[in-house]
Each structure stands twice: as structure tokens, then as C-alpha cells.
PAFIDO-862429 format. One record per residue: residue number from 1; x, z, y of N, C-alpha, C in turn. Coordinates in Angstrom, 3 decimals, padded with zeros to 6 digits. Example, Ala and Ser with C-alpha at 12.3 -4.5 7.8 and 13.67 -1.06 7.14 Angstrom:
@k 1&n.x 013.190&n.z 007.800&n.y -005.690&ca.x 012.300&ca.z 007.800&ca.y -004.500&c.x 013.200&c.z 007.800&c.y -003.300
@k 2&n.x 012.850&n.z 007.080&n.y -002.250&ca.x 013.670&ca.z 007.140&ca.y -001.060&c.x 012.900&c.z 007.870&c.y 000.030
//
This chain:
@k 1&n.x 000.819&n.z 000.000&n.y -001.192&ca.x 000.000&ca.z 000.000&ca.y 000.000&c.x 000.866&c.z 000.000&c.y 001.261
@k 2&n.x 001.948&n.z 000.769&n.y 001.235&ca.x 002.839&ca.z 000.857&ca.y 002.391&c.x 003.511&c.z -000.486&c.y 002.641
@k 3&n.x 003.804&n.z -001.209&n.y 001.573&ca.x 004.463&ca.z -002.514&ca.y 001.704&c.x 003.583&c.z -003.482&c.y 002.487
@k 4&n.x 002.283&n.z -003.416&n.y 002.264&ca.x 001.353&ca.z -004.287&ca.y 002.996&c.x 001.414&c.z -003.984&c.y 004.493
@k 5&n.x 001.639&n.z -002.740&n.y 004.865&ca.x 001.765&ca.z -002.353&ca.y 006.268&c.x 003.122&c.z -002.757&c.y 006.838
@k 6&n.x 004.191&n.z -002.565&n.y 006.080&ca.x 005.555&ca.z -002.769&ca.y 006.579&c.x 005.911&c.z -004.242&c.y 006.736
@k 7&n.x 005.596&n.z -005.060&n.y 005.747&ca.x 006.073&ca.z -006.454&ca.y 005.742&c.x 005.688&c.z -007.267&c.y 006.979
@k 8&n.x 004.450&n.z -007.243&n.y 007.431&ca.x 004.143&ca.z -008.037&ca.y 008.637&c.x 004.915&c.z -007.568&c.y 009.869
@k 9&n.x 005.015&n.z -006.249&n.y 010.061&ca.x 005.742&ca.z -005.730&ca.y 011.224&c.x 007.218&c.z -006.081&c.y 011.147
@k 10&n.x 007.796&n.z -005.895&n.y 009.967&ca.x 009.210&ca.z -006.198&ca.y 009.787&c.x 009.461&c.z -007.692&c.y 009.972
@k 11&n.x 008.582&n.z -008.524&n.y 009.447&ca.x 008.731&ca.z -009.971&ca.y 009.587&c.x 008.688&c.z -010.419&c.y 011.041
@k 12&n.x 007.725&n.z -009.917&n.y 011.792&ca.x 007.615&ca.z -010.285&ca.y 013.210&c.x 008.817&c.z -009.769&c.y 013.993
@k 13&n.x 009.210&n.z -008.542&n.y 013.731&ca.x 010.353&ca.z -007.969&ca.y 014.449&c.x 011.638&c.z -008.730&c.y 014.134
@k 14&n.x 011.851&n.z -009.075&n.y 012.870&ca.x 013.036&ca.z -009.849&ca.y 012.496&c.x 013.025&c.z -011.217&c.y 013.159
@k 15&n.x 011.863&n.z -011.856&n.y 013.159&ca.x 011.757&ca.z -013.182&ca.y 013.782&c.x 012.048&c.z -013.102&c.y 015.276
@k 16&n.x 011.468&n.z -012.127&n.y 015.969&ca.x 011.694&ca.z -011.995&ca.y 017.411&c.x 013.151&c.z -011.655&c.y 017.719
@k 17&n.x 013.754&n.z -010.778&n.y 016.930&ca.x 015.161&ca.z -010.427&ca.y 017.154&c.x 016.054&c.z -011.644&c.y 016.932
@k 18&n.x 015.784&n.z -012.421&n.y 015.910&ca.x 016.581&ca.z -013.624&ca.y 015.656&c.x 016.360&c.z -014.653&c.y 016.757
@k 19&n.x 015.125&n.z -014.820&n.y 017.170&ca.x 014.787&ca.z -015.782&ca.y 018.225&c.x 015.462&c.z -015.422&c.y 019.544
@k 20&n.x 015.585&n.z -014.129&n.y 019.815&ca.x 016.221&ca.z -013.664&ca.y 021.058&c.x 017.728&c.z -013.459&c.y 020.894
@k 21&n.x 018.258&n.z -013.777&n.y 019.712&ca.x 019.690&ca.z -013.669&ca.y 019.414&c.x 020.199&c.z -012.238&c.y 019.585
@k 22&n.x 019.404&n.z -011.277&n.y 019.145&ca.x 019.777&ca.z -009.865&ca.y 019.207&c.x 020.206&c.z -009.419&c.y 017.812
@k 23&n.x 021.474&n.z -009.625&n.y 017.527&ca.x 022.005&ca.z -009.404&ca.y 016.179&c.x 021.930&c.z -007.942&c.y 015.758
@k 24&n.x 022.175&n.z -007.027&n.y 016.681&ca.x 022.153&ca.z -005.605&ca.y 016.331&c.x 020.757&c.z -005.180&c.y 015.892
@k 25&n.x 019.730&n.z -005.570&n.y 016.654&ca.x 018.361&ca.z -005.234&ca.y 016.264&c.x 018.031&c.z -005.859&c.y 014.914
@k 26&n.x 018.439&n.z -007.111&n.y 014.696&ca.x 018.166&ca.z -007.790&ca.y 013.433&c.x 018.750&c.z -007.006&c.y 012.265
@k 27&n.x 019.997&n.z -006.576&n.y 012.390&ca.x 020.661&ca.z -005.819&ca.y 011.323&c.x 019.980&c.z -004.469&c.y 011.104
@k 28&n.x 019.608&n.z -003.813&n.y 012.198&ca.x 018.916&ca.z -002.521&ca.y 012.071&c.x 017.608&c.z -002.693&c.y 011.307
@k 29&n.x 016.839&n.z -003.736&n.y 011.637&ca.x 015.567&ca.z -003.957&ca.y 010.941&c.x 015.776&c.z -004.261&c.y 009.458
@k 30&n.x 016.867&n.z -004.936&n.y 009.124&ca.x 017.137&ca.z -005.232&ca.y 007.718&c.x 017.513&c.z -003.986&c.y 006.928
@k 31&n.x 018.261&n.z -003.087&n.y 007.543&ca.x 018.810&ca.z -001.935&ca.y 006.823&c.x 017.881&c.z -000.725&c.y 006.855
@k 32&n.x 017.334&n.z -000.413&n.y 008.028&ca.x 016.574&ca.z 000.829&ca.y 008.213&c.x 015.090&c.z 000.601&c.y 007.918
@k 33&n.x 014.515&n.z 001.517&n.y 007.147&ca.x 013.087&ca.z 001.462&ca.y 006.870&c.x 012.403&c.z 002.617&c.y 007.599
@k 34&n.x 011.662&n.z 002.289&n.y 008.652&ca.x 010.967&ca.z 003.311&ca.y 009.441&c.x 009.456&c.z 003.196&c.y 009.293
@k 35&n.x 009.005&n.z 002.590&n.y 008.223&ca.x 007.582&ca.z 002.399&ca.y 007.940&c.x 006.892&c.z 001.645&c.y 009.084
@k 36&n.x 007.626&n.z 000.762&n.y 009.712&ca.x 007.062&ca.z -000.087&ca.y 010.748&c.x 007.104&c.z 000.484&c.y 012.150
@k 37&n.x 007.469&n.z 001.741&n.y 012.310&ca.x 007.433&ca.z 002.359&ca.y 013.642&c.x 008.475&c.z 001.756&c.y 014.587
@k 38&n.x 009.695&n.z 001.589&n.y 014.125&ca.x 010.729&ca.z 001.002&ca.y 014.964&c.x 010.400&c.z -000.446&c.y 015.291
@k 39&n.x 009.850&n.z -001.159&n.y 014.330&ca.x 009.471&ca.z -002.548&ca.y 014.553&c.x 008.370&c.z -002.663&c.y 015.616
@k 40&n.x 007.383&n.z -001.786&n.y 015.536&ca.x 006.294&ca.z -001.791&ca.y 016.522&c.x 006.837&c.z -001.460&c.y 017.905
@k 41&n.x 007.728&n.z -000.477&n.y 017.987&ca.x 008.360&ca.z -000.137&ca.y 019.265&c.x 009.094&c.z -001.351&c.y 019.835
@k 42&n.x 009.868&n.z -002.032&n.y 019.004&ca.x 010.625&ca.z -003.196&ca.y 019.455&c.x 009.687&c.z -004.293&c.y 019.958
@k 43&n.x 008.642&n.z -004.598&n.y 019.222&ca.x 007.742&ca.z -005.701&ca.y 019.567&c.x 006.970&c.z -005.416&c.y 020.849
@k 44&n.x 006.423&n.z -004.219&n.y 020.990&ca.x 005.506&ca.z -003.950&ca.y 022.090&c.x 006.132&c.z -003.250&c.y 023.295
@k 45&n.x 007.295&n.z -002.613&n.y 023.127&ca.x 007.892&ca.z -001.879&ca.y 024.246&c.x 009.225&c.z -002.483&c.y 024.656
@k 46&n.x 010.141&n.z -002.595&n.y 023.749&ca.x 011.513&ca.z -003.007&ca.y 024.079&c.x 011.569&c.z -004.419&c.y 024.654
@k 47&n.x 010.879&n.z -005.380&n.y 024.057&ca.x 010.926&ca.z -006.761&ca.y 024.547&c.x 010.336&c.z -006.849&c.y 025.948
@k 48&n.x 009.254&n.z -006.132&n.y 026.213&ca.x 008.658&ca.z -006.160&ca.y 027.555&c.x 009.573&c.z -005.494&c.y 028.572
@k 49&n.x 010.244&n.z -004.419&n.y 028.177&ca.x 011.207&ca.z -003.758&ca.y 029.058&c.x 012.349&c.z -004.711&c.y 029.391
@k 50&n.x 012.877&n.z -005.399&n.y 028.398&ca.x 013.973&ca.z -006.344&ca.y 028.635&c.x 013.531&c.z -007.503&c.y 029.515
@k 51&n.x 012.308&n.z -007.954&n.y 029.353&ca.x 011.809&ca.z -009.060&ca.y 030.169&c.x 011.796&c.z -008.662&c.y 031.642
@k 52&n.x 011.387&n.z -007.436&n.y 031.932&ca.x 011.389&ca.z -006.968&ca.y 033.313&c.x 012.809&c.z -006.838&c.y 033.834
@k 53&n.x 013.702&n.z -006.290&n.y 033.027&ca.x 015.094&ca.z -006.112&ca.y 033.437&c.x 015.777&c.z -007.454&c.y 033.660
@k 54&n.x 015.519&n.z -008.434&n.y 032.784&ca.x 016.117&ca.z -009.753&ca.y 032.940&c.x 015.629&c.z -010.413&c.y 034.212
@k 55&n.x 014.364&n.z -010.212&n.y 034.536&ca.x 013.805&ca.z -010.796&ca.y 035.746&c.x 014.504&c.z -010.236&c.y 036.989
@k 56&n.x 014.698&n.z -008.943&n.y 037.035&ca.x 015.387&ca.z -008.313&ca.y 038.158&c.x 016.820&c.z -008.810&c.y 038.223
@k 57&n.x 017.489&n.z -008.867&n.y 037.089&ca.x 018.871&ca.z -009.324&ca.y 037.036&c.x 018.979&c.z -010.783&c.y 037.475
@k 58&n.x 018.062&n.z -011.632&n.y 037.051&ca.x 018.103&ca.z -013.045&ca.y 037.430&c.x 017.918&c.z -013.211&c.y 038.934
@k 59&n.x 017.002&n.z -012.462&n.y 039.532&ca.x 016.814&ca.z -012.553&ca.y 040.991&c.x 018.066&c.z -012.118&c.y 041.723
@k 60&n.x 018.693&n.z -011.051&n.y 041.281&ca.x 019.936&ca.z -010.578&ca.y 041.897&c.x 021.026&c.z -011.638&c.y 041.757
@k 61&n.x 021.164&n.z -012.184&n.y 040.557&ca.x 022.202&ca.z -013.177&ca.y 040.285&c.x 022.040&c.z -014.394&c.y 041.186
@k 62&n.x 020.816&n.z -014.863&n.y 041.364&ca.x 020.577&ca.z -016.052&ca.y 042.190&c.x 020.794&c.z -015.770&c.y 043.678
@k 63&n.x 020.606&n.z -014.544&n.y 044.109&ca.x 020.894&ca.z -014.199&ca.y 045.501&c.x 022.402&c.z -014.140&c.y 045.742
@k 64&n.x 023.122&n.z -013.574&n.y 044.794&ca.x 024.566&ca.z -013.431&ca.y 044.941&c.x 025.270&c.z -014.770&c.y 044.759
@k 65&n.x 024.816&n.z -015.557&n.y 043.780&ca.x 025.432&ca.z -016.843&ca.y 043.473&c.x 024.377&c.z -017.943&c.y 043.562
@k 66&n.x 024.032&n.z -018.374&n.y 044.782&ca.x 023.015&ca.z -019.424&ca.y 044.913&c.x 023.518&c.z -020.741&c.y 044.318
@k 67&n.x 022.568&n.z -021.537&n.y 043.854&ca.x 022.922&ca.z -022.831&ca.y 043.273&c.x 023.410&c.z -023.771&c.y 044.360
@k 68&n.x 024.477&n.z -024.479&n.y 044.048&ca.x 025.012&ca.z -025.446&ca.y 045.015&c.x 024.267&c.z -026.760&c.y 044.865
@k 69&n.x 023.893&n.z -027.365&n.y 045.989&ca.x 023.167&ca.z -028.626&ca.y 045.902&c.x 024.066&c.z -029.801&c.y 046.138
//
């Protein structure tokens, strides 16, 4: 019964980590079994946090190093 709960979360988390080229998260998901809790955290919290941080970083980067035309 637990496997039915774990496999979809682990599959989505592994796919997202691979798609985002986050090797450390990918390895953690392969090795550690947290009954889906770490995977759910990664999917719904960590990726959204990184998206906000990347957005702030990209705006800063473009202000400091504007594109040359």
C-alpha cells in the first residue's frame, strides 16, 4: 500500500530534479526513502522558492550586466 503512495511522488520528484539538472536532489531521492514527504516538499515548496530566487537574481544580473546591442 505504501508503494502505491511513494512511487508517483518519487517519480515526479526524480523527473523534476533531472529536468532542472539538480544532481544532488536526484541522488537524494534515489537513496533516501521518506515515504514521499521529502518529494512533496521538493515539488511544492523548493521549486517555487527557487523560481522566486532565480527571478530576483536574473533581474539583478541584467541591471549589473546589461545586454550590449
